[in-house]
Structure formats: structure tokens, C-alpha cells
mmCIF file of the N, C-alpha and C atoms, coordinates in Angstrom:
data_MODEL
# 
_entry.id   MODEL 
# 
loop_
_atom_site.group_PDB 
_atom_site.id 
_atom_site.type_symbol 
_atom_site.label_atom_id 
_atom_site.label_alt_id 
_atom_site.label_comp_id 
_atom_site.label_asym_id 
_atom_site.label_entity_id 
_atom_site.label_seq_id 
_atom_site.pdbx_PDB_ins_code 
_atom_site.Cartn_x 
_atom_site.Cartn_y 
_atom_site.Cartn_z 
_atom_site.occupancy 
_atom_site.B_iso_or_equiv 
_atom_site.pdbx_formal_charge 
_atom_site.auth_seq_id 
_atom_site.auth_comp_id 
_atom_site.auth_asym_id 
_atom_site.auth_atom_id 
_atom_site.pdbx_PDB_model_num 
ATOM 1   N N  . VAL A 1 1  ? 63.327 106.627 90.058  1.00 0.00 ? 1  VAL A N  1 
ATOM 2   C CA . VAL A 1 1  ? 62.430 106.626 91.196  1.00 0.00 ? 1  VAL A CA 1 
ATOM 3   C C  . VAL A 1 1  ? 61.027 107.042 90.756  1.00 0.00 ? 1  VAL A C  1 
ATOM 4   N N  . GLN A 1 2  ? 60.937 108.051 89.911  1.00 0.00 ? 2  GLN A N  1 
ATOM 5   C CA . GLN A 1 2  ? 59.620 108.516 89.474  1.00 0.00 ? 2  GLN A CA 1 
ATOM 6   C C  . GLN A 1 2  ? 58.858 107.419 88.735  1.00 0.00 ? 2  GLN A C  1 
ATOM 7   N N  . ALA A 1 3  ? 59.553 106.672 87.887  1.00 0.00 ? 3  ALA A N  1 
ATOM 8   C CA . ALA A 1 3  ? 58.895 105.577 87.160  1.00 0.00 ? 3  ALA A CA 1 
ATOM 9   C C  . ALA A 1 3  ? 58.357 104.530 88.133  1.00 0.00 ? 3  ALA A C  1 
ATOM 10  N N  . PHE A 1 4  ? 59.124 104.229 89.168  1.00 0.00 ? 4  PHE A N  1 
ATOM 11  C CA . PHE A 1 4  ? 58.666 103.281 90.187  1.00 0.00 ? 4  PHE A CA 1 
ATOM 12  C C  . PHE A 1 4  ? 57.415 103.799 90.892  1.00 0.00 ? 4  PHE A C  1 
ATOM 13  N N  . LEU A 1 5  ? 57.451 105.061 91.300  1.00 0.00 ? 5  LEU A N  1 
ATOM 14  C CA . LEU A 1 5  ? 56.297 105.638 92.000  1.00 0.00 ? 5  LEU A CA 1 
ATOM 15  C C  . LEU A 1 5  ? 55.061 105.650 91.102  1.00 0.00 ? 5  LEU A C  1 
ATOM 16  N N  . ASP A 1 6  ? 55.240 105.935 89.838  1.00 0.00 ? 6  ASP A N  1 
ATOM 17  C CA . ASP A 1 6  ? 54.123 105.898 88.894  1.00 0.00 ? 6  ASP A CA 1 
ATOM 18  C C  . ASP A 1 6  ? 53.541 104.494 88.792  1.00 0.00 ? 6  ASP A C  1 
ATOM 19  N N  . GLN A 1 7  ? 54.405 103.485 88.780  1.00 0.00 ? 7  GLN A N  1 
ATOM 20  C CA . GLN A 1 7  ? 53.927 102.103 88.725  1.00 0.00 ? 7  GLN A CA 1 
ATOM 21  C C  . GLN A 1 7  ? 53.164 101.728 89.990  1.00 0.00 ? 7  GLN A C  1 
ATOM 22  N N  . VAL A 1 8  ? 53.633 102.201 91.129  1.00 0.00 ? 8  VAL A N  1 
ATOM 23  C CA . VAL A 1 8  ? 52.932 101.920 92.384  1.00 0.00 ? 8  VAL A CA 1 
ATOM 24  C C  . VAL A 1 8  ? 51.513 102.469 92.314  1.00 0.00 ? 8  VAL A C  1 
ATOM 25  N N  . ASN A 1 9  ? 51.347 103.653 91.772  1.00 0.00 ? 9  ASN A N  1 
ATOM 26  C CA . ASN A 1 9  ? 50.016 104.246 91.657  1.00 0.00 ? 9  ASN A CA 1 
ATOM 27  C C  . ASN A 1 9  ? 49.098 103.443 90.746  1.00 0.00 ? 9  ASN A C  1 
ATOM 28  N N  . GLU A 1 10 ? 49.660 102.704 89.815  1.00 0.00 ? 10 GLU A N  1 
ATOM 29  C CA . GLU A 1 10 ? 48.855 101.900 88.896  1.00 0.00 ? 10 GLU A CA 1 
ATOM 30  C C  . GLU A 1 10 ? 48.464 100.545 89.485  1.00 0.00 ? 10 GLU A C  1 
ATOM 31  N N  . MET A 1 11 ? 49.090 100.165 90.590  1.00 0.00 ? 11 MET A N  1 
ATOM 32  C CA . MET A 1 11 ? 48.804 98.869  91.200  1.00 0.00 ? 11 MET A CA 1 
ATOM 33  C C  . MET A 1 11 ? 47.427 98.873  91.856  1.00 0.00 ? 11 MET A C  1 
ATOM 34  N N  . GLU A 1 12 ? 46.754 97.742  91.747  1.00 0.00 ? 12 GLU A N  1 
ATOM 35  C CA . GLU A 1 12 ? 45.466 97.586  92.411  1.00 0.00 ? 12 GLU A CA 1 
ATOM 36  C C  . GLU A 1 12 ? 45.686 96.923  93.762  1.00 0.00 ? 12 GLU A C  1 
ATOM 37  N N  . ASP A 1 13 ? 44.757 97.145  94.665  1.00 0.00 ? 13 ASP A N  1 
ATOM 38  C CA . ASP A 1 13 ? 44.794 96.506  95.983  1.00 0.00 ? 13 ASP A CA 1 
ATOM 39  C C  . ASP A 1 13 ? 46.051 96.821  96.780  1.00 0.00 ? 13 ASP A C  1 
ATOM 40  N N  . ILE A 1 14 ? 46.551 98.030  96.674  1.00 0.00 ? 14 ILE A N  1 
ATOM 41  C CA . ILE A 1 14 ? 47.686 98.448  97.492  1.00 0.00 ? 14 ILE A CA 1 
ATOM 42  C C  . ILE A 1 14 ? 47.164 99.467  98.499  1.00 0.00 ? 14 ILE A C  1 
ATOM 43  N N  . SER A 1 15 ? 47.434 99.222  99.771  1.00 0.00 ? 15 SER A N  1 
ATOM 44  C CA . SER A 1 15 ? 46.903 100.073 100.837 1.00 0.00 ? 15 SER A CA 1 
ATOM 45  C C  . SER A 1 15 ? 47.912 101.082 101.352 1.00 0.00 ? 15 SER A C  1 
ATOM 46  N N  . PHE A 1 16 ? 49.197 100.754 101.262 1.00 0.00 ? 16 PHE A N  1 
ATOM 47  C CA . PHE A 1 16 ? 50.235 101.637 101.780 1.00 0.00 ? 16 PHE A CA 1 
ATOM 48  C C  . PHE A 1 16 ? 51.577 101.232 101.190 1.00 0.00 ? 16 PHE A C  1 
ATOM 49  N N  . VAL A 1 17 ? 52.581 102.092 101.411 1.00 0.00 ? 17 VAL A N  1 
ATOM 50  C CA . VAL A 1 17 ? 53.949 101.837 100.982 1.00 0.00 ? 17 VAL A CA 1 
ATOM 51  C C  . VAL A 1 17 ? 54.844 101.935 102.204 1.00 0.00 ? 17 VAL A C  1 
ATOM 52  N N  . VAL A 1 18 ? 55.750 100.965 102.359 1.00 0.00 ? 18 VAL A N  1 
ATOM 53  C CA . VAL A 1 18 ? 56.782 101.036 103.388 1.00 0.00 ? 18 VAL A CA 1 
ATOM 54  C C  . VAL A 1 18 ? 58.066 101.480 102.703 1.00 0.00 ? 18 VAL A C  1 
ATOM 55  N N  . TRP A 1 19 ? 58.544 102.627 103.104 1.00 0.00 ? 19 TRP A N  1 
ATOM 56  C CA . TRP A 1 19 ? 59.769 103.212 102.531 1.00 0.00 ? 19 TRP A CA 1 
ATOM 57  C C  . TRP A 1 19 ? 60.918 102.788 103.442 1.00 0.00 ? 19 TRP A C  1 
ATOM 58  N N  . THR A 1 20 ? 61.777 101.917 102.963 1.00 0.00 ? 20 THR A N  1 
ATOM 59  C CA . THR A 1 20 ? 62.750 101.256 103.823 1.00 0.00 ? 20 THR A CA 1 
ATOM 60  C C  . THR A 1 20 ? 64.072 101.996 103.997 1.00 0.00 ? 20 THR A C  1 
ATOM 61  N N  . GLY A 1 21 ? 64.160 103.208 103.554 1.00 0.00 ? 21 GLY A N  1 
ATOM 62  C CA . GLY A 1 21 ? 65.331 104.028 103.848 1.00 0.00 ? 21 GLY A CA 1 
ATOM 63  C C  . GLY A 1 21 ? 66.563 103.681 103.041 1.00 0.00 ? 21 GLY A C  1 
ATOM 64  N N  . ASP A 1 22 ? 67.720 104.023 103.616 1.00 0.00 ? 22 ASP A N  1 
ATOM 65  C CA . ASP A 1 22 ? 69.010 103.958 102.929 1.00 0.00 ? 22 ASP A CA 1 
ATOM 66  C C  . ASP A 1 22 ? 68.947 104.758 101.637 1.00 0.00 ? 22 ASP A C  1 
ATOM 67  N N  . ASN A 1 23 ? 68.510 105.997 101.762 1.00 0.00 ? 23 ASN A N  1 
ATOM 68  C CA . ASN A 1 23 ? 68.292 106.864 100.606 1.00 0.00 ? 23 ASN A CA 1 
ATOM 69  C C  . ASN A 1 23 ? 69.552 107.266 99.855  1.00 0.00 ? 23 ASN A C  1 
ATOM 70  N N  . PRO A 1 24 ? 70.606 107.699 100.551 1.00 0.00 ? 24 PRO A N  1 
ATOM 71  C CA . PRO A 1 24 ? 71.756 108.199 99.794  1.00 0.00 ? 24 PRO A CA 1 
ATOM 72  C C  . PRO A 1 24 ? 72.573 107.063 99.183  1.00 0.00 ? 24 PRO A C  1 
ATOM 73  N N  . PRO A 1 25 ? 73.377 107.402 98.189  1.00 0.00 ? 25 PRO A N  1 
ATOM 74  C CA . PRO A 1 25 ? 74.317 106.404 97.659  1.00 0.00 ? 25 PRO A CA 1 
ATOM 75  C C  . PRO A 1 25 ? 75.247 105.933 98.781  1.00 0.00 ? 25 PRO A C  1 
ATOM 76  N N  . HIS A 1 26 ? 75.806 104.784 98.640  1.00 0.00 ? 26 HIS A N  1 
ATOM 77  C CA . HIS A 1 26 ? 76.648 104.213 99.687  1.00 0.00 ? 26 HIS A CA 1 
ATOM 78  C C  . HIS A 1 26 ? 78.127 104.498 99.450  1.00 0.00 ? 26 HIS A C  1 
ATOM 79  N N  . ASP A 1 27 ? 78.408 105.632 98.839  1.00 0.00 ? 27 ASP A N  1 
ATOM 80  C CA . ASP A 1 27 ? 79.805 106.028 98.605  1.00 0.00 ? 27 ASP A CA 1 
ATOM 81  C C  . ASP A 1 27 ? 80.313 106.806 99.815  1.00 0.00 ? 27 ASP A C  1 
ATOM 82  N N  . ILE A 1 28 ? 80.678 106.067 100.851 1.00 0.00 ? 28 ILE A N  1 
ATOM 83  C CA . ILE A 1 28 ? 81.021 106.684 102.137 1.00 0.00 ? 28 ILE A CA 1 
ATOM 84  C C  . ILE A 1 28 ? 82.225 107.607 102.067 1.00 0.00 ? 28 ILE A C  1 
ATOM 85  N N  . TRP A 1 29 ? 83.029 107.516 101.024 1.00 0.00 ? 29 TRP A N  1 
ATOM 86  C CA . TRP A 1 29 ? 84.181 108.396 100.874 1.00 0.00 ? 29 TRP A CA 1 
ATOM 87  C C  . TRP A 1 29 ? 83.768 109.795 100.409 1.00 0.00 ? 29 TRP A C  1 
ATOM 88  N N  . ASP A 1 30 ? 82.524 109.943 99.963  1.00 0.00 ? 30 ASP A N  1 
ATOM 89  C CA . ASP A 1 30 ? 82.043 111.229 99.458  1.00 0.00 ? 30 ASP A CA 1 
ATOM 90  C C  . ASP A 1 30 ? 80.689 111.528 100.085 1.00 0.00 ? 30 ASP A C  1 
ATOM 91  N N  . TYR A 1 31 ? 80.648 111.583 101.398 1.00 0.00 ? 31 TYR A N  1 
ATOM 92  C CA . TYR A 1 31 ? 79.393 111.654 102.141 1.00 0.00 ? 31 TYR A CA 1 
ATOM 93  C C  . TYR A 1 31 ? 79.351 112.936 102.947 1.00 0.00 ? 31 TYR A C  1 
ATOM 94  N N  . GLU A 1 32 ? 78.330 113.750 102.724 1.00 0.00 ? 32 GLU A N  1 
ATOM 95  C CA . GLU A 1 32 ? 78.179 115.011 103.448 1.00 0.00 ? 32 GLU A CA 1 
ATOM 96  C C  . GLU A 1 32 ? 76.754 115.121 103.968 1.00 0.00 ? 32 GLU A C  1 
ATOM 97  N N  . ARG A 1 33 ? 76.613 115.706 105.120 1.00 0.00 ? 33 ARG A N  1 
ATOM 98  C CA . ARG A 1 33 ? 75.306 115.812 105.766 1.00 0.00 ? 33 ARG A CA 1 
ATOM 99  C C  . ARG A 1 33 ? 74.289 116.513 104.873 1.00 0.00 ? 33 ARG A C  1 
ATOM 100 N N  . GLU A 1 34 ? 74.647 117.641 104.316 1.00 0.00 ? 34 GLU A N  1 
ATOM 101 C CA . GLU A 1 34 ? 73.686 118.413 103.523 1.00 0.00 ? 34 GLU A CA 1 
ATOM 102 C C  . GLU A 1 34 ? 73.268 117.664 102.256 1.00 0.00 ? 34 GLU A C  1 
ATOM 103 N N  . ALA A 1 35 ? 74.181 116.944 101.656 1.00 0.00 ? 35 ALA A N  1 
ATOM 104 C CA . ALA A 1 35 ? 73.836 116.144 100.476 1.00 0.00 ? 35 ALA A CA 1 
ATOM 105 C C  . ALA A 1 35 ? 72.836 115.054 100.854 1.00 0.00 ? 35 ALA A C  1 
ATOM 106 N N  . GLU A 1 36 ? 73.050 114.415 101.997 1.00 0.00 ? 36 GLU A N  1 
ATOM 107 C CA . GLU A 1 36 ? 72.124 113.385 102.476 1.00 0.00 ? 36 GLU A CA 1 
ATOM 108 C C  . GLU A 1 36 ? 70.741 113.979 102.714 1.00 0.00 ? 36 GLU A C  1 
ATOM 109 N N  . MET A 1 37 ? 70.697 115.160 103.319 1.00 0.00 ? 37 MET A N  1 
ATOM 110 C CA . MET A 1 37 ? 69.411 115.821 103.584 1.00 0.00 ? 37 MET A CA 1 
ATOM 111 C C  . MET A 1 37 ? 68.718 116.208 102.279 1.00 0.00 ? 37 MET A C  1 
ATOM 112 N N  . ASP A 1 38 ? 69.472 116.678 101.298 1.00 0.00 ? 38 ASP A N  1 
ATOM 113 C CA . ASP A 1 38 ? 68.884 117.046 100.002 1.00 0.00 ? 38 ASP A CA 1 
ATOM 114 C C  . ASP A 1 38 ? 68.243 115.843 99.313  1.00 0.00 ? 38 ASP A C  1 
ATOM 115 N N  . ILE A 1 39 ? 68.934 114.713 99.343  1.00 0.00 ? 39 ILE A N  1 
ATOM 116 C CA . ILE A 1 39 ? 68.381 113.504 98.728  1.00 0.00 ? 39 ILE A CA 1 
ATOM 117 C C  . ILE A 1 39 ? 67.074 113.118 99.397  1.00 0.00 ? 39 ILE A C  1 
ATOM 118 N N  . THR A 1 40 ? 67.079 113.139 100.720 1.00 0.00 ? 40 THR A N  1 
ATOM 119 C CA . THR A 1 40 ? 65.862 112.761 101.460 1.00 0.00 ? 40 THR A CA 1 
ATOM 120 C C  . THR A 1 40 ? 64.733 113.740 101.188 1.00 0.00 ? 40 THR A C  1 
ATOM 121 N N  . ARG A 1 41 ? 65.025 115.026 101.165 1.00 0.00 ? 41 ARG A N  1 
ATOM 122 C CA . ARG A 1 41 ? 63.988 116.031 100.875 1.00 0.00 ? 41 ARG A CA 1 
ATOM 123 C C  . ARG A 1 41 ? 63.370 115.809 99.493  1.00 0.00 ? 41 ARG A C  1 
ATOM 124 N N  . LYS A 1 42 ? 64.217 115.550 98.509  1.00 0.00 ? 42 LYS A N  1 
ATOM 125 C CA . LYS A 1 42 ? 63.718 115.315 97.148  1.00 0.00 ? 42 LYS A CA 1 
ATOM 126 C C  . LYS A 1 42 ? 62.827 114.081 97.098  1.00 0.00 ? 42 LYS A C  1 
ATOM 127 N N  . LEU A 1 43 ? 63.235 113.018 97.771  1.00 0.00 ? 43 LEU A N  1 
ATOM 128 C CA . LEU A 1 43 ? 62.431 111.800 97.786  1.00 0.00 ? 43 LEU A CA 1 
ATOM 129 C C  . LEU A 1 43 ? 61.099 112.025 98.497  1.00 0.00 ? 43 LEU A C  1 
ATOM 130 N N  . VAL A 1 44 ? 61.133 112.745 99.606  1.00 0.00 ? 44 VAL A N  1 
ATOM 131 C CA . VAL A 1 44 ? 59.882 113.049 100.329 1.00 0.00 ? 44 VAL A CA 1 
ATOM 132 C C  . VAL A 1 44 ? 58.926 113.793 99.415  1.00 0.00 ? 44 VAL A C  1 
ATOM 133 N N  . GLU A 1 45 ? 59.421 114.774 98.713  1.00 0.00 ? 45 GLU A N  1 
ATOM 134 C CA . GLU A 1 45 ? 58.560 115.543 97.808  1.00 0.00 ? 45 GLU A CA 1 
ATOM 135 C C  . GLU A 1 45 ? 58.002 114.664 96.687  1.00 0.00 ? 45 GLU A C  1 
ATOM 136 N N  . MET A 1 46 ? 58.831 113.786 96.150  1.00 0.00 ? 46 MET A N  1 
ATOM 137 C CA . MET A 1 46 ? 58.360 112.879 95.094  1.00 0.00 ? 46 MET A CA 1 
ATOM 138 C C  . MET A 1 46 ? 57.271 111.953 95.631  1.00 0.00 ? 46 MET A C  1 
ATOM 139 N N  . PHE A 1 47 ? 57.480 111.401 96.803  1.00 0.00 ? 47 PHE A N  1 
ATOM 140 C CA . PHE A 1 47 ? 56.477 110.512 97.397  1.00 0.00 ? 47 PHE A CA 1 
ATOM 141 C C  . PHE A 1 47 ? 55.179 111.267 97.642  1.00 0.00 ? 47 PHE A C  1 
ATOM 142 N N  . LYS A 1 48 ? 55.278 112.464 98.222  1.00 0.00 ? 48 LYS A N  1 
ATOM 143 C CA . LYS A 1 48 ? 54.079 113.245 98.548  1.00 0.00 ? 48 LYS A CA 1 
ATOM 144 C C  . LYS A 1 48 ? 53.306 113.666 97.309  1.00 0.00 ? 48 LYS A C  1 
ATOM 145 N N  . SER A 1 49 ? 54.021 114.027 96.254  1.00 0.00 ? 49 SER A N  1 
ATOM 146 C CA . SER A 1 49 ? 53.338 114.548 95.068  1.00 0.00 ? 49 SER A CA 1 
ATOM 147 C C  . SER A 1 49 ? 52.835 113.448 94.136  1.00 0.00 ? 49 SER A C  1 
ATOM 148 N N  . THR A 1 50 ? 53.304 112.226 94.323  1.00 0.00 ? 50 THR A N  1 
ATOM 149 C CA . THR A 1 50 ? 52.965 111.161 93.388  1.00 0.00 ? 50 THR A CA 1 
ATOM 150 C C  . THR A 1 50 ? 52.028 110.108 93.959  1.00 0.00 ? 50 THR A C  1 
ATOM 151 N N  . LEU A 1 51 ? 52.321 109.620 95.150  1.00 0.00 ? 51 LEU A N  1 
ATOM 152 C CA . LEU A 1 51 ? 51.584 108.470 95.674  1.00 0.00 ? 51 LEU A CA 1 
ATOM 153 C C  . LEU A 1 51 ? 50.212 108.857 96.220  1.00 0.00 ? 51 LEU A C  1 
ATOM 154 N N  . ASN A 1 52 ? 49.266 107.961 96.014  1.00 0.00 ? 52 ASN A N  1 
ATOM 155 C CA . ASN A 1 52 ? 47.895 108.168 96.476  1.00 0.00 ? 52 ASN A CA 1 
ATOM 156 C C  . ASN A 1 52 ? 47.551 107.302 97.677  1.00 0.00 ? 52 ASN A C  1 
ATOM 157 N N  . VAL A 1 53 ? 48.571 106.736 98.313  1.00 0.00 ? 53 VAL A N  1 
ATOM 158 C CA . VAL A 1 53 ? 48.378 105.890 99.493  1.00 0.00 ? 53 VAL A CA 1 
ATOM 159 C C  . VAL A 1 53 ? 49.319 106.381 100.589 1.00 0.00 ? 53 VAL A C  1 
ATOM 160 N N  . PRO A 1 54 ? 49.050 106.023 101.843 1.00 0.00 ? 54 PRO A N  1 
ATOM 161 C CA . PRO A 1 54 ? 49.968 106.409 102.923 1.00 0.00 ? 54 PRO A CA 1 
ATOM 162 C C  . PRO A 1 54 ? 51.356 105.798 102.737 1.00 0.00 ? 54 PRO A C  1 
ATOM 163 N N  . VAL A 1 55 ? 52.361 106.540 103.169 1.00 0.00 ? 55 VAL A N  1 
ATOM 164 C CA . VAL A 1 55 ? 53.751 106.078 103.117 1.00 0.00 ? 55 VAL A CA 1 
ATOM 165 C C  . VAL A 1 55 ? 54.276 106.027 104.547 1.00 0.00 ? 55 VAL A C  1 
ATOM 166 N N  . TYR A 1 56 ? 54.843 104.882 104.919 1.00 0.00 ? 56 TYR A N  1 
ATOM 167 C CA . TYR A 1 56 ? 55.409 104.691 106.251 1.00 0.00 ? 56 TYR A CA 1 
ATOM 168 C C  . TYR A 1 56 ? 56.925 104.575 106.118 1.00 0.00 ? 56 TYR A C  1 
ATOM 169 N N  . PRO A 1 57 ? 57.652 105.646 106.476 1.00 0.00 ? 57 PRO A N  1 
ATOM 170 C CA . PRO A 1 57 ? 59.108 105.621 106.324 1.00 0.00 ? 57 PRO A CA 1 
ATOM 171 C C  . PRO A 1 57 ? 59.794 104.924 107.500 1.00 0.00 ? 57 PRO A C  1 
ATOM 172 N N  . VAL A 1 58 ? 60.899 104.256 107.184 1.00 0.00 ? 58 VAL A N  1 
ATOM 173 C CA . VAL A 1 58 ? 61.754 103.612 108.174 1.00 0.00 ? 58 VAL A CA 1 
ATOM 174 C C  . VAL A 1 58 ? 63.179 104.074 107.893 1.00 0.00 ? 58 VAL A C  1 
ATOM 175 N N  . LEU A 1 59 ? 63.882 104.508 108.918 1.00 0.00 ? 59 LEU A N  1 
ATOM 176 C CA . LEU A 1 59 ? 65.252 104.966 108.725 1.00 0.00 ? 59 LEU A CA 1 
ATOM 177 C C  . LEU A 1 59 ? 66.188 103.794 108.489 1.00 0.00 ? 59 LEU A C  1 
ATOM 178 N N  . GLY A 1 60 ? 67.045 103.944 107.496 1.00 0.00 ? 60 GLY A N  1 
ATOM 179 C CA . GLY A 1 60 ? 68.094 102.963 107.255 1.00 0.00 ? 60 GLY A CA 1 
ATOM 180 C C  . GLY A 1 60 ? 69.374 103.404 107.935 1.00 0.00 ? 60 GLY A C  1 
ATOM 181 N N  . ASN A 1 61 ? 70.372 102.527 107.962 1.00 0.00 ? 61 ASN A N  1 
ATOM 182 C CA . ASN A 1 61 ? 71.620 102.874 108.643 1.00 0.00 ? 61 ASN A CA 1 
ATOM 183 C C  . ASN A 1 61 ? 72.424 103.941 107.912 1.00 0.00 ? 61 ASN A C  1 
ATOM 184 N N  . HIS A 1 62 ? 72.055 104.289 106.684 1.00 0.00 ? 62 HIS A N  1 
ATOM 185 C CA . HIS A 1 62 ? 72.740 105.355 105.951 1.00 0.00 ? 62 HIS A CA 1 
ATOM 186 C C  . HIS A 1 62 ? 71.933 106.655 105.962 1.00 0.00 ? 62 HIS A C  1 
ATOM 187 N N  . ASP A 1 63 ? 70.848 106.697 106.726 1.00 0.00 ? 63 ASP A N  1 
ATOM 188 C CA . ASP A 1 63 ? 69.993 107.875 106.766 1.00 0.00 ? 63 ASP A CA 1 
ATOM 189 C C  . ASP A 1 63 ? 70.276 108.793 107.949 1.00 0.00 ? 63 ASP A C  1 
ATOM 190 N N  . CYS A 1 64 ? 71.447 108.659 108.531 1.00 0.00 ? 64 CYS A N  1 
ATOM 191 C CA . CYS A 1 64 ? 71.862 109.572 109.602 1.00 0.00 ? 64 CYS A CA 1 
ATOM 192 C C  . CYS A 1 64 ? 73.261 110.050 109.267 1.00 0.00 ? 64 CYS A C  1 
ATOM 193 N N  . PHE A 1 65 ? 73.705 111.038 109.992 1.00 0.00 ? 65 PHE A N  1 
ATOM 194 C CA . PHE A 1 65 ? 75.064 111.538 109.768 1.00 0.00 ? 65 PHE A CA 1 
ATOM 195 C C  . PHE A 1 65 ? 75.763 111.674 111.089 1.00 0.00 ? 65 PHE A C  1 
ATOM 196 N N  . PRO A 1 66 ? 76.919 111.098 111.296 1.00 0.00 ? 66 PRO A N  1 
ATOM 197 C CA . PRO A 1 66 ? 77.583 110.204 110.352 1.00 0.00 ? 66 PRO A CA 1 
ATOM 198 C C  . PRO A 1 66 ? 76.822 108.882 110.217 1.00 0.00 ? 66 PRO A C  1 
ATOM 199 N N  . MET A 1 67 ? 76.969 108.238 109.056 1.00 0.00 ? 67 MET A N  1 
ATOM 200 C CA . MET A 1 67 ? 76.222 107.002 108.801 1.00 0.00 ? 67 MET A CA 1 
ATOM 201 C C  . MET A 1 67 ? 76.650 105.915 109.773 1.00 0.00 ? 67 MET A C  1 
ATOM 202 N N  . ASP A 1 68 ? 75.751 104.949 109.929 1.00 0.00 ? 68 ASP A N  1 
ATOM 203 C CA . ASP A 1 68 ? 75.952 103.821 110.841 1.00 0.00 ? 68 ASP A CA 1 
ATOM 204 C C  . ASP A 1 68 ? 76.089 104.278 112.286 1.00 0.00 ? 68 ASP A C  1 
ATOM 205 N N  . LEU A 1 69 ? 75.466 105.388 112.631 1.00 0.00 ? 69 LEU A N  1 
ATOM 206 C CA . LEU A 1 69 ? 75.560 105.929 113.974 1.00 0.00 ? 69 LEU A CA 1 
ATOM 207 C C  . LEU A 1 69 ? 74.676 105.190 114.962 1.00 0.00 ? 69 LEU A C  1 
ATOM 208 N N  . PHE A 1 70 ? 73.676 104.466 114.470 1.00 0.00 ? 70 PHE A N  1 
ATOM 209 C CA . PHE A 1 70 ? 72.735 103.784 115.352 1.00 0.00 ? 70 PHE A CA 1 
ATOM 210 C C  . PHE A 1 70 ? 73.452 102.725 116.183 1.00 0.00 ? 70 PHE A C  1 
ATOM 211 N N  . LYS A 1 71 ? 73.102 102.669 117.452 1.00 0.00 ? 71 LYS A N  1 
ATOM 212 C CA . LYS A 1 71 ? 73.697 101.642 118.342 1.00 0.00 ? 71 LYS A CA 1 
ATOM 213 C C  . LYS A 1 71 ? 72.608 100.954 119.100 1.00 0.00 ? 71 LYS A C  1 
# 
């Protein structure tokens, strides 16, 4: 992820990033709320500390607990 974020910073003519969610691994047999929150927190910190453009996050269907809760 860090290598990707570094590459984004090197791109010219980029105004913003759309973060499309689905942050945690899709191993639904080993899924815990706190683990999901930790992954998201780490990604937020990486985005904030690395990117020089606005980031617009969108929740994916695996970004809630229990997953696929959206109706």
C-alpha cells in the first residue's frame, strides 16, 4: 500500500483520490470487528501522512460489521 501511495504522489495532474473501500481481507471465516477497525485506522493514517491531495472515501460492503450488512 505504501508503494502505491508513494506512486500516487509522483503523478502529475492528479486532483484527488477516491478510496473505494473493502479494506479488510475477504476471509469471512476469520473476521472480527476490532481487526477490521485496526486495518481501516492504519490505512487512514497512511493516506493522511502520505498523500498530498484530498481523499474521498467510500464504504465497501466489507467495511462494516457484520460484513454485507448494507440493505
